[in-house]
C-alpha positions in Angstrom: -24.9 -21.8 23.0 -24.6 -23.5 19.7 -26.6 -20.7 18.0 -24.5 -18.0 19.8 -21.3 -19.7 18.7 -22.6 -19.8 15.1 -23.5 -16.1 15.2 -20.0 -15.3 16.6 -18.3 -17.2 13.8 -20.5 -15.6 11.1 -20.5 -12.0 12.3 -16.7 -11.9 13.0 -16.1 -12.2 9.3 -19.3 -11.3 7.6 -18.8 -7.6 8.2 -15.9 -7.8 5.9 -13.2 -7.1 8.4 -11.3 -10.2 7.3 -10.3 -8.0 4.3 -10.3 -4.8 6.2 -6.5 -4.3 6.5 -5.6 -5.8 3.1 -4.7 -3.2 0.5 -3.1 -3.5 -2.9 -0.9 -1.2 -4.9 -0.3 -1.2 -8.6 3.2 0.2 -8.7 4.9 -1.3 -5.7 4.4 -4.5 -3.7 1.1 -4.6 -1.8 0.3 -1.0 -0.7 3.9 0.3 -0.5 4.7 3.4 -2.5 8.1 4.1 -4.0 7.0 7.1 -6.0 8.9 9.8 -4.1 11.1 11.1 -6.9 10.5 11.8 -10.6 14.3 11.4 -11.2 14.3 8.0 -9.5 11.2 6.9 -11.3 12.9 7.5 -14.7 15.5 4.9 -13.9 13.2 2.4 -12.1 14.6 3.7 -8.7 18.0 2.2 -9.4 20.5 4.2 -7.4 17.6 5.5 -5.3 19.8 6.4 -2.3 23.3 6.4 -3.9 23.0 8.7 -7.0 24.1 12.3 -7.0 21.6 15.2 -7.0 18.3 13.7 -5.8 16.9 15.3 -2.7 14.6 12.4 -2.0 17.5 10.9 0.0 16.5 13.2 2.8 13.7 10.7 3.5 15.1 7.5 2.2 18.8 7.7 3.3 19.9 10.8 5.1 23.5 9.8 5.0 23.4 10.5 1.2 22.7 14.2 1.8 26.4 14.6 1.2 25.6 13.9 -2.5 23.5 17.0 -2.7 24.9 20.4 -3.9 24.2 23.0 -1.3 20.9 24.4 0.0 17.9 23.3 -2.0 14.2 22.6 -2.2 12.6 19.9 -4.3 9.0 19.2 -5.0 7.8 16.0 -6.7 4.4 14.7 -7.8 3.6 11.3 -9.4 0.3 10.4 -11.1 -0.4 6.7 -10.6 -2.9 5.1 -13.0 -4.0 1.8 -11.6 -6.6 -0.4 -13.3 -8.1 -3.6 -11.8 -10.9 -5.4 -13.6 -12.3 -8.8 -12.7 -12.6 -11.0 -15.8 -12.2 -14.5 -17.1 -15.6 -16.2 -16.2 -15.8 -15.2 -12.6 -18.8 -16.6 -10.7 -20.4 -16.5 -7.2 -22.9 -18.8 -5.6 -24.6 -18.9 -2.3 -23.3 -22.0 -0.5 -24.9 -20.9 2.7 -23.5 -21.1 6.2 -22.1 -24.6 6.9 -22.6 -25.5 3.2 -26.4 -25.2 3.2 -28.3 -22.7 1.1 -30.0 -21.9 -2.2 -27.1 -22.8 -4.5 -28.3 -19.9 -6.8 -25.8 -17.6 -8.6 -25.2 -14.2 -7.0 -26.6 -11.4 -9.0 -24.4 -8.5 -10.0 -21.8 -7.2 -12.4 -18.1 -7.5 -12.4 -17.7 -4.3 -10.3 -16.3 -2.1 -13.1 -12.7 -0.8 -12.9 -11.8 -0.8 -9.2 -8.7 1.3 -9.8 -8.1 5.0 -10.1 -5.7 7.8 -11.0 -4.2 9.3 -7.9 -1.5 11.9 -7.3 1.4 11.2 -4.9 3.2 14.3 -3.8 6.5 14.7 -2.0 8.7 17.7 -0.9 12.2 18.0 0.4 14.5 20.6 1.9 18.3 20.3 2.4 20.8 22.6 4.1 24.5 21.9 4.8 26.2 23.5 7.8 29.1 23.2 10.1 32.8 23.3 9.3 33.4 22.7 5.6 29.7 21.9 5.4 30.3 18.4 6.8 26.9 18.3 8.5 23.5 18.3 6.9 19.9 19.0 7.9 16.9 18.1 5.9 13.1 17.9 6.1 10.6 15.9 4.1 6.9 15.3 3.5 6.2 12.0 1.8 3.5 9.3 1.3 5.2 5.9 1.8 2.0 3.8 1.8 -1.3 4.3 0.2 -4.0 2.8 -2.0 -7.6 3.1 -3.0 -10.0 0.7 -4.8 -13.8 1.0 -5.2 -16.2 -1.4 -6.8 -19.8 -0.9 -7.7 -21.9 -1.5 -4.5 -24.0 -4.2 -6.2 -21.2 -6.1 -7.8 -21.0 -9.9 -7.6 -18.1 -9.8 -5.1 -19.7 -7.1 -2.8 -19.6 -9.4 0.3 -15.8 -9.5 0.0 -15.1 -5.8 -0.5 -16.5 -2.6 -2.0 -14.2 0.2 -1.0 -10.7 0.3 0.4 -8.9 3.6 1.1 -5.6 3.9 2.9 -3.3 7.0 3.3 -0.1 7.2 5.2 1.8 10.5 5.3 5.2 11.1 6.9 6.7 14.4 8.1 10.4 13.8 8.7 13.5 15.6 9.9 17.0 14.3 9.0 20.6 14.8 10.1 23.8 13.5 8.8 27.5 13.8 9.5 30.4 13.4 7.0 33.2 11.6 8.7 35.3 12.5 5.7 34.6 12.9 1.9 34.2 9.2 1.6 32.1 8.1 4.6 28.8 9.5 6.0 26.2 8.4 8.5 22.7 9.8 8.9 19.4 9.4 10.7 15.9 10.6 10.1 12.9 10.7 12.5 9.4 10.9 11.0 5.9 11.3 12.4 3.4 9.2 10.4 -0.4 9.8 10.1 -2.4 6.8 9.0 -6.1 6.9 7.9 -8.2 4.0 6.6 -11.8 3.5 5.4 -13.1 0.1 4.3 -16.6 -1.1 3.3 -18.4 -4.1 2.0 -21.9 -5.5 1.7 -23.2 -8.0 4.3 -25.5 -10.9 3.4 -27.8 -10.5 6.3 -30.2 -13.0 4.8 -27.5 -15.7 5.1 -26.7 -14.5 8.7 -30.4 -14.8 9.7 -30.7 -18.2 7.9 -27.7 -19.6 9.7 -28.6 -18.2 13.1 -32.1 -19.6 13.1 -31.1 -22.9 11.5 -33.2 -22.1 8.4 -36.4 -21.0 10.3 -35.9 -17.4 9.0 -36.9 -18.6 5.5 -40.5 -18.5 6.6 -40.0 -14.7 7.1 -38.5 -14.4 3.6 -34.9 -14.3 5.0 -32.5 -16.7 3.3 -29.1 -16.3 1.6 -29.2 -13.4 -0.9 -32.5 -12.0 0.2 -31.4 -9.1 2.5 -28.2 -7.1 1.8 -26.8 -4.6 4.3 -23.6 -2.6 4.4 -20.7 -2.2 6.7 -18.1 0.5 6.9 -15.0 0.6 9.1 -12.9 3.7 9.7 -9.8 4.4 11.8 -6.8 6.7 12.1 -3.6 7.0 14.2 -0.3 8.8 14.5 3.0 7.1 15.3 6.8 7.6 15.1 9.4 5.9 13.0 13.0 6.3 11.9 15.5 5.8 9.1 19.2 4.9 9.5 21.7 5.3 6.7 25.4 4.9 5.8 27.0 6.0 2.5 30.5 5.1 1.3 32.3 6.5 -1.7 34.9 3.8 -2.5 36.2 6.0 -5.3 35.3 9.5 -6.5 33.0 7.8 -9.0 31.4 5.0 -7.0 28.9 5.3 -4.2 27.5 2.5 -2.0 24.6 3.3 0.3 22.9 1.2 3.0 19.6 2.2 4.6 17.0 0.8 7.0 13.5 2.1 7.5 11.9 1.0 10.8 8.5 -0.7 11.1 5.8 1.7 12.4 3.3 0.3 14.9 -0.1 2.0 14.8 -2.5 1.5 17.7 -5.9 2.4 16.4 -8.0 3.0 19.6 -10.8 5.2 18.2 -11.9 3.1 15.3 -15.5 3.2 14.2 -17.7 0.5 12.6 -21.2 1.3 11.2 -23.8 -1.1 9.9 -26.8 -0.6 7.7 -29.0 -3.6 8.8 -32.4 -4.3 7.1 -35.3 -3.9 9.6 -36.7 -7.4 9.2 -33.2 -8.9 9.9 -32.8 -6.9 13.0 -36.2 -8.2 14.2 -35.3 -11.8 13.4 -31.9 -11.6 15.2 -32.8 -9.5 18.2 -33.0 -12.5 20.6 -30.1 -14.5 19.1 -27.6 -11.7 18.5 -28.0 -8.8 20.9 -25.1 -6.4 20.6 -24.1 -7.8 17.2 -24.2 -5.6 14.0 -24.6 -2.4 16.0 -22.7 0.8 15.4 -19.7 0.5 17.7 -16.1 1.6 18.3 -13.1 -0.7 18.1 -9.4 -1.0 18.2 -6.6 -2.8 16.4 -2.9 -2.8 16.2 -1.4 -2.5 12.7 2.3 -2.5 12.0 3.6 -1.1 8.7 6.6 -3.1 7.6 10.3 -2.4 7.9 12.6 -2.4 4.8 16.3 -2.4 4.0 18.0 -1.1 0.8 21.4 -1.6 -0.8 22.0 1.0 -3.5 25.0 1.4 -5.9 25.9 4.1 -8.3 29.0 4.2 -10.6 30.0 7.1 -12.9 31.6 5.4 -15.9 32.7 8.7 -17.6 31.5 12.2 -18.1 28.4 11.1 -19.9 27.4 7.6 -18.6 26.4 6.6 -15.1 25.0 3.2 -14.1 23.2 2.2 -10.9 21.4 -0.6 -9.2 19.1 -1.2 -6.2 18.2 -4.2 -4.1 15.7 -3.9 -1.3 13.8 -6.2 1.1 10.5 -5.5 2.8 9.6 -7.5 6.0 5.9 -8.0 5.4 5.8 -11.4 7.2 6.2 -10.4 10.8 3.9 -7.4 10.4 1.2 -9.0 8.4 0.9 -12.6 9.6 -2.2 -11.6 11.6 -4.0 -8.7 13.1 -6.4 -8.8 16.1 -9.6 -6.7 15.8 -11.3 -5.8 19.2 -14.8 -4.5 19.0 -16.3 -2.4 21.7 -19.7 -4.1 21.3 -20.6 -7.8 22.0 -19.2 -8.7 18.6 -16.4 -11.1 19.3 -12.7 -10.3 18.7 -11.4 -11.6 15.5 -7.9 -12.8 14.5 -7.2 -11.9 10.9 -4.7 -14.1 9.1 -3.1 -12.4 6.1 -0.1 -14.7 5.4 2.0 -12.1 3.7 5.5 -13.1 2.6 8.6 -10.9 2.6 9.3 -9.3 -0.7 12.3 -8.3 -2.8 12.6 -5.3 -5.2 15.6 -5.2 -7.6 16.4 -2.7 -10.3 19.2 -1.6 -12.7 19.3 1.7 -14.5 21.5 4.2 -16.3 21.8 7.9 -17.1 23.3 9.5 -20.2 24.2 13.2 -20.3 23.2 14.2 -23.7 24.4 17.8 -23.2 25.1 20.3 -20.4 21.4 20.8 -19.9 19.7 17.4 -21.0 20.0 14.0 -19.2 18.3 10.9 -20.4 17.4 8.0 -18.1 16.2 4.5 -18.2 15.8 1.4 -16.1 14.1 -2.0 -15.5 13.0 -3.6 -12.2 11.4 -6.7 -10.7 8.9 -6.1 -7.9 7.7 -9.1 -5.9 4.2 -9.3 -4.4 3.7 -10.5 -0.8 0.4 -12.1 -1.6 -0.2 -15.7 -2.7 -3.0 -17.5 -4.4 -4.1 -18.9 -1.0 -4.6 -15.4 0.5 -5.3 -13.0 -2.4 -8.7 -11.4 -2.3 -10.6 -8.6 -4.0 -9.0 -5.9 -1.8 -5.6 -7.2 -2.9 -5.6 -8.1 -6.6 -1.9 -7.9 -6.3 0.7 -9.7 -8.4 4.5 -9.5 -9.0 5.3 -7.1 -11.7 8.2 -6.0 -14.0 9.0 -2.3 -14.6 10.2 -0.5 -17.7 11.1 3.1 -17.0 12.3 6.2 -18.9 13.2 9.7 -17.8 14.4 13.1 -18.8 16.2 15.8 -16.9 16.5 19.5 -18.0 18.8 22.0 -16.2 18.1 25.4 -17.7 20.3 27.2 -15.1 22.7 26.4 -12.3 19.9 26.9 -9.8 17.0 25.2 -11.4 16.4 21.6 -12.6 13.2 19.9 -14.0 12.9 16.1 -14.1 10.3 13.8 -15.7 9.8 10.1 -15.3 7.5 7.4 -16.7 7.1 3.7 -15.8 4.9 1.0 -17.3 4.2 -2.1 -15.3 4.0 -5.6 -16.9 1.9 -8.1 -15.0 0.2 -11.4 -15.2 -3.4 -12.1 -14.3 -3.8 -12.8 -10.6 -6.4 -15.4 -9.7 -9.1 -15.2 -7.0 -10.8 -18.2 -5.4 -12.4 -17.2 -2.0 -15.4 -17.9 0.2 -17.0 -15.5 2.5 -18.1 -16.3 6.1 -21.7 -16.2 4.9 -21.0 -18.9 2.3 -20.7 -16.9 -1.0 -17.9 -18.0 -3.3 -16.0 -15.9 -5.9 -13.7 -17.3 -8.6 -12.0 -15.6 -11.4 -8.9 -13.6 -12.4 -8.0 -9.9 -12.8 -6.7 -7.8 -15.5 -4.3 -5.5 -13.6 -2.5 -2.6 -15.3 -0.4 0.3 -14.1 1.4 3.3 -15.4 3.2 6.1 -13.4 4.1 9.6 -14.6 6.2 11.8 -12.4 7.5 15.4 -12.5 9.7 17.4 -10.2 11.5 20.8 -9.7 14.6 21.3 -7.8 15.7 24.8 -6.8 19.0 25.8 -5.2 19.3 29.0 -3.2 
């Protein structure tokens, strides 16, 4: 019973699932994506749901469709350049299960640059209707969450994570009603597709060593002697909604409030696959039947709710200033997640310890001419991670934004917008120990830049 209990404790985490649902994002807190508008990007998303003329409000605050001029289609794409390199004297050692082991350094490099350059597309359609066009219909296709990191398979932190890939795509339909020219209410319903893939190395030498109380050393199995690999995949579709209200306290001032619901994904058809060295399988076949076998699984994952207050004020014919304040409720969603395996592998409660976060920005637009608009903004974006819970899948840190943008309107029907943001970050630290006893310490050099472009066509 003691050996079985030890196997259960080791295998529940050694497959890397303890980091399986932890993603990072270079340009928004954790794996949340704000990049749904090149126009908004150029002013650090200040006035994101209260500014005139940005069709992204179809997805973020349908009540603000009143601020759009007629029937239109908008297409955006943002290129996110995210770099994450471990540095600063990182080290890893085999402590062994229960503190026993070889004490030798783990062999491997620093993993290379785990980041990537990724496109984030978005499209919007808006159509007013009803008496005096006081009702609005819209459709949107956006990516509100997403992230990917990938290290070298033989890097020193391979037992903590190798690949993390998450994609969430929303297809939404929106409706709003203008009570009068100053007050509007709106709602959007969206269908969200979530797909995840996660992998890491498994120190099966340490698993065998701990399961046999060191007897496996006679077979050449000890910590660091026999690496395997684990991959977890899952997908799910679920519904969510957005509620919004927009108030124009004067002809030149808009105040917008919006709430995006949490989305609960029940992954029932997950898949876990294991590459187990043959000598390990033989050594463990009596102590761990049904463990480390390819199997199905399920988990319930809730993407967080968020609320935004947005303000835009037109100072004169040339200057407009704006600000945003938003809060994301990570804590109730990412306190813990329970993973249920279809095999004999025991269920595992994963504790993430995420904190709620705040995003705040201020920005401005200057109309240089009838066809050219200049934009700029700054923002502070808080991370939900802490030193106690940060790992290689989430080299996340609070960051400061500096943004610039340009708008060009060559005709009454066509508008082109461009935005750029650079992220300023500190070096987040890592100090973690895997279930099989390997430790990893160090810090990250995290960098991020975002470039966005869009076209808006009225018809």
